[in-house]
Structures are given as C-alpha cells and as structure tokens.
Biotite code that builds the C-alpha atoms (Angstrom):
import biotite.structure as struc

atoms = struc.array([
    struc.Atom([-16.217, 10.524, 25.348], chain_id="A", res_id=1, res_name="UNK", atom_name="CA", element="C"),
    struc.Atom([-15.681, 7.150, 27.050], chain_id="A", res_id=2, res_name="UNK", atom_name="CA", element="C"),
    struc.Atom([-13.582, 5.966, 24.120], chain_id="A", res_id=3, res_name="UNK", atom_name="CA", element="C"),
    struc.Atom([-11.314, 8.988, 23.750], chain_id="A", res_id=4, res_name="UNK", atom_name="CA", element="C"),
    struc.Atom([-11.165, 9.743, 27.481], chain_id="A", res_id=5, res_name="UNK", atom_name="CA", element="C"),
    struc.Atom([-10.093, 6.291, 28.635], chain_id="A", res_id=6, res_name="UNK", atom_name="CA", element="C"),
    struc.Atom([-8.507, 4.560, 25.652], chain_id="A", res_id=7, res_name="UNK", atom_name="CA", element="C"),
    struc.Atom([-4.967, 5.627, 24.661], chain_id="A", res_id=8, res_name="UNK", atom_name="CA", element="C"),
    struc.Atom([-5.449, 5.636, 20.889], chain_id="A", res_id=9, res_name="UNK", atom_name="CA", element="C"),
    struc.Atom([-2.612, 5.284, 18.417], chain_id="A", res_id=10, res_name="UNK", atom_name="CA", element="C"),
    struc.Atom([-2.891, 5.324, 14.633], chain_id="A", res_id=11, res_name="UNK", atom_name="CA", element="C"),
    struc.Atom([-1.132, 3.880, 11.601], chain_id="A", res_id=12, res_name="UNK", atom_name="CA", element="C"),
    struc.Atom([-1.956, 3.775, 7.905], chain_id="A", res_id=13, res_name="UNK", atom_name="CA", element="C"),
    struc.Atom([-0.950, 1.910, 4.784], chain_id="A", res_id=14, res_name="UNK", atom_name="CA", element="C"),
    struc.Atom([-1.897, 2.173, 1.111], chain_id="A", res_id=15, res_name="UNK", atom_name="CA", element="C"),
    struc.Atom([-3.101, -1.015, -0.570], chain_id="A", res_id=16, res_name="UNK", atom_name="CA", element="C"),
    struc.Atom([-3.163, -1.909, -4.267], chain_id="A", res_id=17, res_name="UNK", atom_name="CA", element="C"),
    struc.Atom([-6.685, -3.038, -5.176], chain_id="A", res_id=18, res_name="UNK", atom_name="CA", element="C"),
    struc.Atom([-6.130, -3.911, -8.847], chain_id="A", res_id=19, res_name="UNK", atom_name="CA", element="C"),
    struc.Atom([-6.027, -7.660, -8.205], chain_id="A", res_id=20, res_name="UNK", atom_name="CA", element="C"),
    struc.Atom([-9.130, -7.421, -5.998], chain_id="A", res_id=21, res_name="UNK", atom_name="CA", element="C"),
    struc.Atom([-11.062, -5.668, -8.769], chain_id="A", res_id=22, res_name="UNK", atom_name="CA", element="C"),
    struc.Atom([-9.976, -8.314, -11.266], chain_id="A", res_id=23, res_name="UNK", atom_name="CA", element="C"),
    struc.Atom([-10.961, -11.110, -8.880], chain_id="A", res_id=24, res_name="UNK", atom_name="CA", element="C"),
    struc.Atom([-14.460, -9.688, -8.376], chain_id="A", res_id=25, res_name="UNK", atom_name="CA", element="C"),
    struc.Atom([-14.871, -9.566, -12.142], chain_id="A", res_id=26, res_name="UNK", atom_name="CA", element="C"),
    struc.Atom([-14.286, -13.324, -12.270], chain_id="A", res_id=27, res_name="UNK", atom_name="CA", element="C"),
    struc.Atom([-16.199, -14.424, -9.156], chain_id="A", res_id=28, res_name="UNK", atom_name="CA", element="C"),
    struc.Atom([-19.349, -12.270, -9.301], chain_id="A", res_id=29, res_name="UNK", atom_name="CA", element="C"),
    struc.Atom([-20.632, -13.737, -12.600], chain_id="A", res_id=30, res_name="UNK", atom_name="CA", element="C"),
    struc.Atom([-20.383, -17.194, -10.988], chain_id="A", res_id=31, res_name="UNK", atom_name="CA", element="C"),
    struc.Atom([-22.515, -15.989, -8.064], chain_id="A", res_id=32, res_name="UNK", atom_name="CA", element="C"),
    struc.Atom([-25.081, -14.118, -10.133], chain_id="A", res_id=33, res_name="UNK", atom_name="CA", element="C"),
    struc.Atom([-27.466, -17.070, -10.295], chain_id="A", res_id=34, res_name="UNK", atom_name="CA", element="C"),
    struc.Atom([-27.570, -17.116, -6.466], chain_id="A", res_id=35, res_name="UNK", atom_name="CA", element="C"),
    struc.Atom([-28.421, -13.416, -6.293], chain_id="A", res_id=36, res_name="UNK", atom_name="CA", element="C"),
    struc.Atom([-25.082, -12.680, -4.613], chain_id="A", res_id=37, res_name="UNK", atom_name="CA", element="C"),
    struc.Atom([-22.609, -9.968, -5.567], chain_id="A", res_id=38, res_name="UNK", atom_name="CA", element="C"),
    struc.Atom([-19.448, -9.678, -3.510], chain_id="A", res_id=39, res_name="UNK", atom_name="CA", element="C"),
    struc.Atom([-18.551, -6.105, -2.589], chain_id="A", res_id=40, res_name="UNK", atom_name="CA", element="C"),
    struc.Atom([-15.215, -4.631, -1.586], chain_id="A", res_id=41, res_name="UNK", atom_name="CA", element="C"),
    struc.Atom([-16.665, -4.349, 1.918], chain_id="A", res_id=42, res_name="UNK", atom_name="CA", element="C"),
    struc.Atom([-17.317, -8.115, 1.996], chain_id="A", res_id=43, res_name="UNK", atom_name="CA", element="C"),
    struc.Atom([-13.677, -8.650, 1.079], chain_id="A", res_id=44, res_name="UNK", atom_name="CA", element="C"),
    struc.Atom([-12.577, -6.279, 3.844], chain_id="A", res_id=45, res_name="UNK", atom_name="CA", element="C"),
    struc.Atom([-14.575, -8.149, 6.508], chain_id="A", res_id=46, res_name="UNK", atom_name="CA", element="C"),
    struc.Atom([-13.219, -11.511, 5.350], chain_id="A", res_id=47, res_name="UNK", atom_name="CA", element="C"),
    struc.Atom([-9.640, -10.199, 5.169], chain_id="A", res_id=48, res_name="UNK", atom_name="CA", element="C"),
    struc.Atom([-9.924, -8.758, 8.678], chain_id="A", res_id=49, res_name="UNK", atom_name="CA", element="C"),
    struc.Atom([-11.209, -12.102, 9.946], chain_id="A", res_id=50, res_name="UNK", atom_name="CA", element="C"),
    struc.Atom([-8.195, -13.902, 8.491], chain_id="A", res_id=51, res_name="UNK", atom_name="CA", element="C"),
    struc.Atom([-5.722, -11.323, 9.838], chain_id="A", res_id=52, res_name="UNK", atom_name="CA", element="C"),
    struc.Atom([-7.329, -11.361, 13.296], chain_id="A", res_id=53, res_name="UNK", atom_name="CA", element="C"),
    struc.Atom([-6.902, -15.125, 13.451], chain_id="A", res_id=54, res_name="UNK", atom_name="CA", element="C"),
    struc.Atom([-3.192, -14.613, 12.852], chain_id="A", res_id=55, res_name="UNK", atom_name="CA", element="C"),
    struc.Atom([-2.894, -11.714, 15.323], chain_id="A", res_id=56, res_name="UNK", atom_name="CA", element="C"),
    struc.Atom([-5.448, -12.455, 18.076], chain_id="A", res_id=57, res_name="UNK", atom_name="CA", element="C"),
    struc.Atom([-4.296, -9.594, 20.336], chain_id="A", res_id=58, res_name="UNK", atom_name="CA", element="C"),
    struc.Atom([-6.080, -7.202, 17.974], chain_id="A", res_id=59, res_name="UNK", atom_name="CA", element="C"),
    struc.Atom([-9.267, -9.184, 18.700], chain_id="A", res_id=60, res_name="UNK", atom_name="CA", element="C"),
    struc.Atom([-8.892, -8.881, 22.486], chain_id="A", res_id=61, res_name="UNK", atom_name="CA", element="C"),
    struc.Atom([-10.428, -6.480, 25.021], chain_id="A", res_id=62, res_name="UNK", atom_name="CA", element="C"),
    struc.Atom([-9.028, -4.628, 28.024], chain_id="A", res_id=63, res_name="UNK", atom_name="CA", element="C"),
    struc.Atom([-11.237, -5.339, 31.047], chain_id="A", res_id=64, res_name="UNK", atom_name="CA", element="C"),
    struc.Atom([-9.646, -2.910, 33.501], chain_id="A", res_id=65, res_name="UNK", atom_name="CA", element="C"),
    struc.Atom([-7.082, -5.196, 35.067], chain_id="A", res_id=66, res_name="UNK", atom_name="CA", element="C"),
    struc.Atom([-6.560, -7.915, 32.442], chain_id="A", res_id=67, res_name="UNK", atom_name="CA", element="C"),
    struc.Atom([-6.795, -8.754, 28.750], chain_id="A", res_id=68, res_name="UNK", atom_name="CA", element="C"),
    struc.Atom([-9.702, -10.856, 27.547], chain_id="A", res_id=69, res_name="UNK", atom_name="CA", element="C"),
    struc.Atom([-8.873, -12.920, 24.467], chain_id="A", res_id=70, res_name="UNK", atom_name="CA", element="C"),
    struc.Atom([-11.860, -13.902, 22.319], chain_id="A", res_id=71, res_name="UNK", atom_name="CA", element="C"),
    struc.Atom([-12.103, -17.278, 20.590], chain_id="A", res_id=72, res_name="UNK", atom_name="CA", element="C"),
    struc.Atom([-14.778, -15.836, 18.289], chain_id="A", res_id=73, res_name="UNK", atom_name="CA", element="C"),
    struc.Atom([-14.605, -12.923, 15.843], chain_id="A", res_id=74, res_name="UNK", atom_name="CA", element="C"),
    struc.Atom([-17.628, -10.617, 15.776], chain_id="A", res_id=75, res_name="UNK", atom_name="CA", element="C"),
    struc.Atom([-16.951, -7.726, 13.419], chain_id="A", res_id=76, res_name="UNK", atom_name="CA", element="C"),
    struc.Atom([-18.872, -4.519, 14.023], chain_id="A", res_id=77, res_name="UNK", atom_name="CA", element="C"),
    struc.Atom([-19.725, -2.559, 10.889], chain_id="A", res_id=78, res_name="UNK", atom_name="CA", element="C"),
    struc.Atom([-20.734, 1.091, 10.953], chain_id="A", res_id=79, res_name="UNK", atom_name="CA", element="C"),
    struc.Atom([-24.194, 1.489, 9.389], chain_id="A", res_id=80, res_name="UNK", atom_name="CA", element="C"),
    struc.Atom([-25.780, 4.847, 8.604], chain_id="A", res_id=81, res_name="UNK", atom_name="CA", element="C"),
    struc.Atom([-29.431, 4.845, 9.699], chain_id="A", res_id=82, res_name="UNK", atom_name="CA", element="C"),
    struc.Atom([-31.171, 7.667, 7.847], chain_id="A", res_id=83, res_name="UNK", atom_name="CA", element="C"),
    struc.Atom([-32.319, 10.269, 10.343], chain_id="A", res_id=84, res_name="UNK", atom_name="CA", element="C"),
    struc.Atom([-31.029, 8.314, 13.354], chain_id="A", res_id=85, res_name="UNK", atom_name="CA", element="C"),
    struc.Atom([-27.258, 8.616, 13.013], chain_id="A", res_id=86, res_name="UNK", atom_name="CA", element="C"),
    struc.Atom([-24.971, 5.594, 12.945], chain_id="A", res_id=87, res_name="UNK", atom_name="CA", element="C"),
    struc.Atom([-25.002, 2.168, 14.585], chain_id="A", res_id=88, res_name="UNK", atom_name="CA", element="C"),
    struc.Atom([-22.242, -0.445, 14.910], chain_id="A", res_id=89, res_name="UNK", atom_name="CA", element="C"),
    struc.Atom([-23.944, -3.865, 14.903], chain_id="A", res_id=90, res_name="UNK", atom_name="CA", element="C"),
    struc.Atom([-21.761, -6.949, 14.551], chain_id="A", res_id=91, res_name="UNK", atom_name="CA", element="C"),
    struc.Atom([-21.616, -9.747, 12.016], chain_id="A", res_id=92, res_name="UNK", atom_name="CA", element="C"),
    struc.Atom([-21.434, -12.606, 14.492], chain_id="A", res_id=93, res_name="UNK", atom_name="CA", element="C"),
    struc.Atom([-19.097, -15.586, 14.231], chain_id="A", res_id=94, res_name="UNK", atom_name="CA", element="C"),
    struc.Atom([-17.091, -14.397, 11.234], chain_id="A", res_id=95, res_name="UNK", atom_name="CA", element="C"),
    struc.Atom([-14.456, -17.051, 11.946], chain_id="A", res_id=96, res_name="UNK", atom_name="CA", element="C"),
    struc.Atom([-16.954, -19.718, 10.819], chain_id="A", res_id=97, res_name="UNK", atom_name="CA", element="C"),
    struc.Atom([-18.183, -17.932, 7.678], chain_id="A", res_id=98, res_name="UNK", atom_name="CA", element="C"),
    struc.Atom([-16.902, -17.944, 4.107], chain_id="A", res_id=99, res_name="UNK", atom_name="CA", element="C"),
    struc.Atom([-16.818, -14.677, 2.203], chain_id="A", res_id=100, res_name="UNK", atom_name="CA", element="C"),
    struc.Atom([-20.207, -15.602, 0.701], chain_id="A", res_id=101, res_name="UNK", atom_name="CA", element="C"),
    struc.Atom([-21.641, -16.188, 4.174], chain_id="A", res_id=102, res_name="UNK", atom_name="CA", element="C"),
    struc.Atom([-20.201, -12.872, 5.343], chain_id="A", res_id=103, res_name="UNK", atom_name="CA", element="C"),
    struc.Atom([-21.772, -11.114, 2.358], chain_id="A", res_id=104, res_name="UNK", atom_name="CA", element="C"),
    struc.Atom([-25.200, -12.586, 3.098], chain_id="A", res_id=105, res_name="UNK", atom_name="CA", element="C"),
    struc.Atom([-24.948, -11.874, 6.829], chain_id="A", res_id=106, res_name="UNK", atom_name="CA", element="C"),
    struc.Atom([-23.816, -8.298, 6.233], chain_id="A", res_id=107, res_name="UNK", atom_name="CA", element="C"),
    struc.Atom([-26.721, -7.499, 3.931], chain_id="A", res_id=108, res_name="UNK", atom_name="CA", element="C"),
    struc.Atom([-29.202, -9.065, 6.338], chain_id="A", res_id=109, res_name="UNK", atom_name="CA", element="C"),
    struc.Atom([-27.687, -7.052, 9.195], chain_id="A", res_id=110, res_name="UNK", atom_name="CA", element="C"),
    struc.Atom([-28.032, -3.778, 7.279], chain_id="A", res_id=111, res_name="UNK", atom_name="CA", element="C"),
    struc.Atom([-31.679, -4.462, 6.435], chain_id="A", res_id=112, res_name="UNK", atom_name="CA", element="C"),
    struc.Atom([-32.589, -5.367, 10.012], chain_id="A", res_id=113, res_name="UNK", atom_name="CA", element="C"),
    struc.Atom([-30.680, -2.367, 11.385], chain_id="A", res_id=114, res_name="UNK", atom_name="CA", element="C"),
    struc.Atom([-32.783, 0.016, 9.297], chain_id="A", res_id=115, res_name="UNK", atom_name="CA", element="C"),
    struc.Atom([-35.955, -1.822, 10.349], chain_id="A", res_id=116, res_name="UNK", atom_name="CA", element="C"),
    struc.Atom([-34.965, -1.699, 14.049], chain_id="A", res_id=117, res_name="UNK", atom_name="CA", element="C"),
    struc.Atom([-34.917, -5.515, 14.273], chain_id="A", res_id=118, res_name="UNK", atom_name="CA", element="C"),
    struc.Atom([-31.406, -6.115, 15.566], chain_id="A", res_id=119, res_name="UNK", atom_name="CA", element="C"),
    struc.Atom([-30.736, -8.634, 18.324], chain_id="A", res_id=120, res_name="UNK", atom_name="CA", element="C"),
    struc.Atom([-29.274, -7.234, 21.568], chain_id="A", res_id=121, res_name="UNK", atom_name="CA", element="C"),
    struc.Atom([-26.082, -9.282, 21.224], chain_id="A", res_id=122, res_name="UNK", atom_name="CA", element="C"),
    struc.Atom([-25.460, -7.844, 17.756], chain_id="A", res_id=123, res_name="UNK", atom_name="CA", element="C"),
    struc.Atom([-25.216, -4.391, 19.338], chain_id="A", res_id=124, res_name="UNK", atom_name="CA", element="C"),
    struc.Atom([-23.038, -5.330, 22.308], chain_id="A", res_id=125, res_name="UNK", atom_name="CA", element="C"),
    struc.Atom([-20.777, -8.222, 21.299], chain_id="A", res_id=126, res_name="UNK", atom_name="CA", element="C"),
    struc.Atom([-18.402, -6.919, 18.631], chain_id="A", res_id=127, res_name="UNK", atom_name="CA", element="C"),
    struc.Atom([-14.707, -7.771, 19.083], chain_id="A", res_id=128, res_name="UNK", atom_name="CA", element="C"),
    struc.Atom([-13.343, -5.580, 16.245], chain_id="A", res_id=129, res_name="UNK", atom_name="CA", element="C"),
    struc.Atom([-14.919, -2.846, 14.121], chain_id="A", res_id=130, res_name="UNK", atom_name="CA", element="C"),
    struc.Atom([-14.725, -1.476, 10.584], chain_id="A", res_id=131, res_name="UNK", atom_name="CA", element="C"),
    struc.Atom([-15.712, 2.017, 9.476], chain_id="A", res_id=132, res_name="UNK", atom_name="CA", element="C"),
    struc.Atom([-15.941, 2.315, 5.688], chain_id="A", res_id=133, res_name="UNK", atom_name="CA", element="C"),
    struc.Atom([-16.417, 5.800, 4.216], chain_id="A", res_id=134, res_name="UNK", atom_name="CA", element="C"),
    struc.Atom([-15.135, 4.903, 0.777], chain_id="A", res_id=135, res_name="UNK", atom_name="CA", element="C"),
    struc.Atom([-18.577, 5.163, -0.817], chain_id="A", res_id=136, res_name="UNK", atom_name="CA", element="C"),
    struc.Atom([-18.735, 8.806, 0.323], chain_id="A", res_id=137, res_name="UNK", atom_name="CA", element="C"),
    struc.Atom([-15.450, 9.676, -1.363], chain_id="A", res_id=138, res_name="UNK", atom_name="CA", element="C"),
    struc.Atom([-13.368, 10.055, 1.802], chain_id="A", res_id=139, res_name="UNK", atom_name="CA", element="C"),
    struc.Atom([-9.826, 8.993, 0.938], chain_id="A", res_id=140, res_name="UNK", atom_name="CA", element="C"),
    struc.Atom([-8.433, 8.544, 4.464], chain_id="A", res_id=141, res_name="UNK", atom_name="CA", element="C"),
    struc.Atom([-9.443, 9.109, 8.087], chain_id="A", res_id=142, res_name="UNK", atom_name="CA", element="C"),
    struc.Atom([-8.905, 7.783, 11.611], chain_id="A", res_id=143, res_name="UNK", atom_name="CA", element="C"),
    struc.Atom([-11.898, 6.221, 13.352], chain_id="A", res_id=144, res_name="UNK", atom_name="CA", element="C"),
    struc.Atom([-12.673, 6.229, 17.078], chain_id="A", res_id=145, res_name="UNK", atom_name="CA", element="C"),
    struc.Atom([-12.405, 2.861, 18.838], chain_id="A", res_id=146, res_name="UNK", atom_name="CA", element="C"),
    struc.Atom([-15.752, 1.302, 19.754], chain_id="A", res_id=147, res_name="UNK", atom_name="CA", element="C"),
    struc.Atom([-15.448, -0.017, 23.357], chain_id="A", res_id=148, res_name="UNK", atom_name="CA", element="C"),
    struc.Atom([-14.816, -2.725, 24.408], chain_id="A", res_id=149, res_name="UNK", atom_name="CA", element="C"),
    struc.Atom([-12.964, -3.336, 21.118], chain_id="A", res_id=150, res_name="UNK", atom_name="CA", element="C"),
    struc.Atom([-9.195, -2.900, 21.067], chain_id="A", res_id=151, res_name="UNK", atom_name="CA", element="C"),
    struc.Atom([-9.105, -1.553, 17.513], chain_id="A", res_id=152, res_name="UNK", atom_name="CA", element="C"),
    struc.Atom([-11.081, -0.192, 14.581], chain_id="A", res_id=153, res_name="UNK", atom_name="CA", element="C"),
    struc.Atom([-10.134, -0.133, 10.898], chain_id="A", res_id=154, res_name="UNK", atom_name="CA", element="C"),
    struc.Atom([-10.983, 2.916, 8.799], chain_id="A", res_id=155, res_name="UNK", atom_name="CA", element="C"),
    struc.Atom([-11.428, 2.335, 5.059], chain_id="A", res_id=156, res_name="UNK", atom_name="CA", element="C"),
    struc.Atom([-10.990, 5.076, 2.471], chain_id="A", res_id=157, res_name="UNK", atom_name="CA", element="C"),
    struc.Atom([-12.187, 5.323, -1.117], chain_id="A", res_id=158, res_name="UNK", atom_name="CA", element="C"),
    struc.Atom([-10.445, 3.405, -3.889], chain_id="A", res_id=159, res_name="UNK", atom_name="CA", element="C"),
    struc.Atom([-8.723, 6.020, -5.994], chain_id="A", res_id=160, res_name="UNK", atom_name="CA", element="C"),
    struc.Atom([-6.740, 5.924, -9.224], chain_id="A", res_id=161, res_name="UNK", atom_name="CA", element="C"),
    struc.Atom([-3.145, 7.100, -8.885], chain_id="A", res_id=162, res_name="UNK", atom_name="CA", element="C"),
    struc.Atom([0.116, 6.790, -10.812], chain_id="A", res_id=163, res_name="UNK", atom_name="CA", element="C"),
    struc.Atom([2.195, 3.927, -9.415], chain_id="A", res_id=164, res_name="UNK", atom_name="CA", element="C"),
    struc.Atom([5.532, 2.390, -10.388], chain_id="A", res_id=165, res_name="UNK", atom_name="CA", element="C"),
    struc.Atom([5.457, -1.236, -11.558], chain_id="A", res_id=166, res_name="UNK", atom_name="CA", element="C"),
    struc.Atom([8.371, -2.957, -13.258], chain_id="A", res_id=167, res_name="UNK", atom_name="CA", element="C"),
    struc.Atom([10.133, 0.421, -13.500], chain_id="A", res_id=168, res_name="UNK", atom_name="CA", element="C"),
    struc.Atom([7.199, 1.918, -15.399], chain_id="A", res_id=169, res_name="UNK", atom_name="CA", element="C"),
    struc.Atom([4.578, 4.450, -14.313], chain_id="A", res_id=170, res_name="UNK", atom_name="CA", element="C"),
    struc.Atom([1.046, 3.065, -14.681], chain_id="A", res_id=171, res_name="UNK", atom_name="CA", element="C"),
    struc.Atom([-2.379, 3.905, -13.266], chain_id="A", res_id=172, res_name="UNK", atom_name="CA", element="C"),
    struc.Atom([-3.288, 1.792, -10.236], chain_id="A", res_id=173, res_name="UNK", atom_name="CA", element="C"),
    struc.Atom([-6.254, 1.420, -7.904], chain_id="A", res_id=174, res_name="UNK", atom_name="CA", element="C"),
    struc.Atom([-5.168, 2.439, -4.382], chain_id="A", res_id=175, res_name="UNK", atom_name="CA", element="C"),
    struc.Atom([-7.073, 2.221, -1.083], chain_id="A", res_id=176, res_name="UNK", atom_name="CA", element="C"),
    struc.Atom([-5.929, 3.691, 2.238], chain_id="A", res_id=177, res_name="UNK", atom_name="CA", element="C"),
    struc.Atom([-6.591, 1.774, 5.451], chain_id="A", res_id=178, res_name="UNK", atom_name="CA", element="C"),
    struc.Atom([-5.948, 3.233, 8.914], chain_id="A", res_id=179, res_name="UNK", atom_name="CA", element="C"),
    struc.Atom([-5.917, 1.256, 12.152], chain_id="A", res_id=180, res_name="UNK", atom_name="CA", element="C"),
    struc.Atom([-6.795, 2.941, 15.450], chain_id="A", res_id=181, res_name="UNK", atom_name="CA", element="C"),
    struc.Atom([-5.447, 0.801, 18.280], chain_id="A", res_id=182, res_name="UNK", atom_name="CA", element="C"),
    struc.Atom([-5.717, 0.652, 22.070], chain_id="A", res_id=183, res_name="UNK", atom_name="CA", element="C"),
    struc.Atom([-2.150, 0.888, 23.392], chain_id="A", res_id=184, res_name="UNK", atom_name="CA", element="C"),
    struc.Atom([-3.171, -0.917, 26.591], chain_id="A", res_id=185, res_name="UNK", atom_name="CA", element="C"),
    struc.Atom([-3.896, -4.023, 24.502], chain_id="A", res_id=186, res_name="UNK", atom_name="CA", element="C"),
    struc.Atom([-1.371, -4.084, 21.666], chain_id="A", res_id=187, res_name="UNK", atom_name="CA", element="C"),
    struc.Atom([1.823, -2.307, 20.755], chain_id="A", res_id=188, res_name="UNK", atom_name="CA", element="C"),
    struc.Atom([2.760, -0.650, 17.493], chain_id="A", res_id=189, res_name="UNK", atom_name="CA", element="C"),
    struc.Atom([4.778, -3.603, 16.213], chain_id="A", res_id=190, res_name="UNK", atom_name="CA", element="C"),
    struc.Atom([1.858, -6.047, 16.408], chain_id="A", res_id=191, res_name="UNK", atom_name="CA", element="C"),
    struc.Atom([-0.492, -3.462, 14.888], chain_id="A", res_id=192, res_name="UNK", atom_name="CA", element="C"),
    struc.Atom([1.957, -2.869, 12.044], chain_id="A", res_id=193, res_name="UNK", atom_name="CA", element="C"),
    struc.Atom([2.232, -6.612, 11.380], chain_id="A", res_id=194, res_name="UNK", atom_name="CA", element="C"),
    struc.Atom([-1.574, -6.834, 11.340], chain_id="A", res_id=195, res_name="UNK", atom_name="CA", element="C"),
    struc.Atom([-1.782, -4.021, 8.765], chain_id="A", res_id=196, res_name="UNK", atom_name="CA", element="C"),
    struc.Atom([0.951, -5.601, 6.634], chain_id="A", res_id=197, res_name="UNK", atom_name="CA", element="C"),
    struc.Atom([-0.947, -8.908, 6.689], chain_id="A", res_id=198, res_name="UNK", atom_name="CA", element="C"),
    struc.Atom([-4.139, -7.124, 5.609], chain_id="A", res_id=199, res_name="UNK", atom_name="CA", element="C"),
    struc.Atom([-2.256, -5.466, 2.764], chain_id="A", res_id=200, res_name="UNK", atom_name="CA", element="C"),
    struc.Atom([-0.838, -8.829, 1.681], chain_id="A", res_id=201, res_name="UNK", atom_name="CA", element="C"),
    struc.Atom([-4.282, -10.455, 1.668], chain_id="A", res_id=202, res_name="UNK", atom_name="CA", element="C"),
    struc.Atom([-5.885, -7.616, -0.311], chain_id="A", res_id=203, res_name="UNK", atom_name="CA", element="C"),
    struc.Atom([-3.114, -7.840, -2.882], chain_id="A", res_id=204, res_name="UNK", atom_name="CA", element="C"),
    struc.Atom([-3.525, -11.646, -3.112], chain_id="A", res_id=205, res_name="UNK", atom_name="CA", element="C"),
    struc.Atom([-7.345, -11.690, -3.007], chain_id="A", res_id=206, res_name="UNK", atom_name="CA", element="C"),
    struc.Atom([-7.896, -15.249, -4.198], chain_id="A", res_id=207, res_name="UNK", atom_name="CA", element="C"),
    struc.Atom([-6.999, -16.314, -0.649], chain_id="A", res_id=208, res_name="UNK", atom_name="CA", element="C"),
    struc.Atom([-10.377, -14.846, 0.351], chain_id="A", res_id=209, res_name="UNK", atom_name="CA", element="C"),
    struc.Atom([-12.332, -17.116, -1.989], chain_id="A", res_id=210, res_name="UNK", atom_name="CA", element="C"),
    struc.Atom([-13.388, -20.722, -1.271], chain_id="A", res_id=211, res_name="UNK", atom_name="CA", element="C"),
    struc.Atom([-11.957, -23.368, -3.579], chain_id="A", res_id=212, res_name="UNK", atom_name="CA", element="C"),
    struc.Atom([-15.232, -24.042, -5.403], chain_id="A", res_id=213, res_name="UNK", atom_name="CA", element="C"),
    struc.Atom([-15.365, -20.441, -6.687], chain_id="A", res_id=214, res_name="UNK", atom_name="CA", element="C"),
    struc.Atom([-11.787, -20.255, -7.921], chain_id="A", res_id=215, res_name="UNK", atom_name="CA", element="C"),
])
C-alpha cells in the first residue's frame, strides 16, 4: 500500500536474446565444477544489473521526501519465496565489489539463511535496487511493485523459445522479457530506457560478465 499509494510507478519492457548467455554458461560452468559452483541465469542478472547501475546511478538512488539520495554502494534485493511464510526481499550487499562468482556464492548463502531465519537486519532494510524473478515458475512477463526505499525493481520472465529473424532467416531463439518498474520522482523514462537498453546489451554480450581468468 505504501509503495503503490506514494510512488508514481511507470513501466517499460524489452525482450532480450539469451542464446549467447546459454552458450557462455556451457563454457564457464564446467570450469567452475571443481569449486562446487554453477552460475545460474539469476547470477548473471544480478551481475548485469550491477554493471548497468554503475553506468546509470540514478536508478540506484532513493527519494527521501525532499531530495534524492545517491548511493555509492549497490545492494541488490532479491525476492525469495519462504515456504509457508510468503516472500522476503533480502539484499546481496556490496554487489559493486563482487565478481559474478562472488555474487553467486552470496546469493546462495542468502537464500539458505533466509529460509533458516538467520538474516542480518541490514540485509532486510538496505537494498538499493530489487529483482523479482518468476522465470522458474513459467511466468513470461509481469510488472513488479517497487520495494521502498528503492527507486526501481526489475521483473524477470521465463526464457522461452520463439521464432526470430537473424541474417534474413527465421530461426528458433531463446528470448527473455524484462520489465522495469520505476519511480518517476527519481528518474524519467529516457534514463530508464537507456538502463534497459544497457541491460539488453550486456545480456547479449555475456562474456562481459565473466572475469578474465574464466574466459
């Protein structure tokens, strides 16, 4: 009620080709197998959002009532389903200082501690941007509600196979819809659109997400 009653939401969506991301995971995950790490699409999404937020810091700001507060850190809230208790939005703290491997490890640790009720208070109150991923449930697209005091939330749909045109030929491609809900008091549609375009570019050039030693 606080979110929808006070925050002037606006929404925009874009479809992203995930073929290159799937191919990249097929190369990188065997290299990480010995460490017990397997990068997920969600790990890639968190890392891509971190990179895009560094380029467009307004999306990582908060409206405080009479001013904008710009954050030098990026704490990304992730929606976690707690069986029988609804959902929580704890944050992966300090994403700006983590590689995609570090984000993967932190995200899995966060999910385990959330279900065991062992989260730290700051992990529940200090997010600067949020992600809601319903792809695993088969939802293809949706618009999420902003999690105050964040200025935006990104909704992630399922990766689906669709006919696409490449080099003047129709082929089957892997497509994912992403939808940004933004606070119009903090950013305008142009900046939000540029943020989404940057996310799309990163997803479609996924090796930018990977540290040099894993390439």
